[in-house]
N, C-alpha and C positions, 0 to 999 in steps of 0.2 A: 752697313757694311758690315759696303759693308763692310761685314765683319766676318767676314766669312770665313768674306771670308773664308772662315772658313775648313782625320781623314784617313783613318785606318781601315782595315778590311776585316770582316767577320770570318772567323775560322769555321768553315763548314765541314771539316773533317774529310773523310774519304768518300765523297759523294760523286766522284766522276771527274772527267776532264773538261776543261774549258777550251774551246777552239777560238783562236784569234786570227782574223783575216786582216792582213796589213793592207793599207791603201796602195794604189798603183804608184803614186808619187809620194815622196816624203812630205808629211804635213808640216806647215810652217817652215818651209825652206830647209829641210834636212834634219829638223829636230825629231828625235825618236818618239814614236807613239807608245803610250803605255799599253802593254799587252798583258792580259791575265793579271797576275799579282806582282809582276816585276817591272822595273824600269831601269834606265841607266843610272849610274852612280850620281851623275850631275843632277838629273831630274829628281832623284830621291832626296838629295841634299837640299835642293831648292824647295821642294814641297814641304819637307819637314821644317825647314827654316820659316816658311810662310805660316805654317800651322802654329809654330811656337810664337811667332809675333802676333798673330791674330788672337790667340788665347791670352797672350800677355796684355793685349789691348782691353779685353774683357776684364781681366784680373785687375788692371789699373782702375777701370771704371767702378769696380765693386769694392775697392779698398775703403775702409771706414764705415762699411754698411753692416758689419757683423752684428750690431745691436738688433738688427731686424730679425735675427734668428730667435729672439725671445718674444716676438709678437704673438698674440692669441692665435693667429693663423696657423702657426706651426704646432700648436697644442691641440688642434682639432683632429678627430679621427679621420684617417685617410679614406675617402670614398672609393668605391669600386670604379675602376677605369671603364669607360664606355667607348665603343668604336665611334670614329668620326663619320657620322651619317647625315645625309641631307635632311633638313627640317622643313624646308619650304619658306623659311624666313628670308626676306630680301636682304641683300648686303646694305651697309650704310650708304647714305646718299650725300654725305658731306665729307670734306677733306680739310686738313690743315696743311697748306702748301700742296704737296703731291701725295700726302699720306692720308689714307682713310681715317676718319675720326667720328665721334658721336656714337660709339658702340652701346648696345643695350646694357642696362645694369643687371645682367644675368650671367650665369655660367657660360652659356653659349656666346654671349657678347665678349667675355674674357678670352675665350678660345679664338674668336675671330680677331680680336685685337692683337693677341700674341702672334698669330700667323702673319698678319700684316706688318707688325713691328719687326718680325724676323726678316722680312723682305727688305725693309728700310735699312736695318742695321747691316745687312749683307750687300748693300748696293755700292756701286762705284762712287756715288756721291759722298760716301763717308771719307773719301781720300782727300777732299777739298774742305778746308776749314769752314768757309762760309756756308756751304750746303750741309756740312756735318753738324754745325751748331743748330741749324734749322730743324734737322732730323731729331736731334736730342731734345730740343725744346718741345717737339710734338709728341715724343713717346715716353720721356722720362717724367716721373712725378715732379711737380714744381719745386719742391724743396731740395731735389737732388740734381737739378739741371746744371748749376754752376760747377759743382764738384765733378760731374760727369764730363763737362766740356774741358775742364783742366786736365782730367785724367786721360781723355782720348787725345788731347793735344800732345801729351808726353809719349803716347803710343804710336801715333801716326806721324813719324818723323821723316825727314828727308832720306835717312838711311833705309828706313822701311820701304819707302817708295822706290829707291834705287835697287833694292833687292828684288823687286818685281819687274825691273826693267823700265820703270817710269822715270820721268824727270823729277827733280827734287821737290817741285811743287805739287806732285801727284798727277800731273797731266801725262798723257801718252806721247811718245816721240812722234814726229811727223811720219805719216804713212802707216801708223799702227793703231789698233783699236784695243783699249783696255776693257777687259770683261770681268765684272764681279757681280754675280747675280745669285740670289737664293730663292729656291722654290720649296715651299712647305709641302710635305707629303701627307701629314696628318697631325692632329693635336690630341693631347690627353690632359685632363685636369687631375692632379694628384692631391691637392688640398683646396678647400674652399670654405669661405664664410660669406656673410652678406656683402662685405666691402673689401674682400681680399681673395686672391686666388693664386695658386701656383700651377703653371701650365707648361707642359713639355711640348716642343714642336720638333717633329722629325723632318729633316730637310735634306735636299740635294743642292749642291752648289757648284757654280762655275767660277774659275779664277785663272787669269793669265793674260798674256799679251798676244793678240792676233796680228801677225805680220809675216811677210815672206822670210825674214831673217831673224825672227824672234827666237831667243834661247829659253823663253818661258812660255811655251804654248799653252793654250787654254786647257785645263784639266778639270775633271769632275771629282767631287768629294761628297761624302755623306756624313751628317753630324746631327746631334740633337741639342737644341737650345732649351734651357730651363729658365723661365721667367717668373719672378714673383711680382704680382700686380696688385695695385690698390685702386679703389674708386676715389678719384680726386679730380676736382675741376670738371665735374659732370662727365667723366670719361674714365676708361681704364688706363692706368699709367704704370710704367715699369719702376719698381723699387730696386731690384737687382736682377742680373741675368748672368748665366754661365753657359759654357758649351763643352760637349764631349764628343768624341768620335763615334761614328756609326749610329745604328746598325747599317752595314753596307752589303748590298747584294753582290753575287759573283759577277764580274765584268762580262759583258756579252761580246759578240764578234762583229759589232757594227764598224763600218768603215769610218775612220777619222776624217772629219771635214778639213779641207785645206783653209788657209788663212782668209781667202776671199769669201768662202762660204760662211765661215764663222763670223766675220765682220758684218756681212750682209744680214745674217740671221739676228744678231744682236741689235742692229739698227732698225730692222723691220718688224720684229716681234715684240710687242709691248707686254707689260705684266698684267696681273689680275688683282682685283679686290677679293680677299678671301673671307668666306663666311660659311657656316654650316647650313 
């Protein structure tokens, strides 16, 4: 969760005008669609509140990890960033639960791990304690699992769930579909040693509640997750991770899907295993 999660806009200056075509019917039972760079006051407050809470979740998870900033990884010269290009290497063939695992002990393996871990941390399963703990056990370095579980429990509260229109236990009300999905766009290694790497993952995310009378319709956001990884237990694992907004493209003029279309898409289209 994700964690998605999960949302500012890049200022492109005076580069022209963005056309916005509104749908024939109000999406999500009358809820306003975000057009261009503006939305209603209620939607803006809701989105900002969600962003703050999601970032707070990550901040909770990273408390007490400041000592890692003194590791040899951070003292290495920063390598030149390379574009994310196909290499022909097959994705991993194993999973821990539903999360890909067994990544190569290489820089490319670290990038693939970071991309897949971003998907897991931004998923709807992060909102339920049982599935959240399984995700953290799969992606966090073994020594940090317990503290991460406790930190995320403090962040994913019943109040947080209610702010998204969910029930207190994180489930969606009857007749609604909760959407929390992260899609990596690209990865970049900024620091690397034999057994450690810092990887940035540029992502697009969906978050909201699809339903005819939803006051929190599914919206799109753009953000970058930075993960510090170490080679542990024969795989790449997260030491710390953080998130920042953008870079976000100028919104297009696509017609907003209605509640039924969005629910159907989320239920029918599965995710990917990411690898270069």
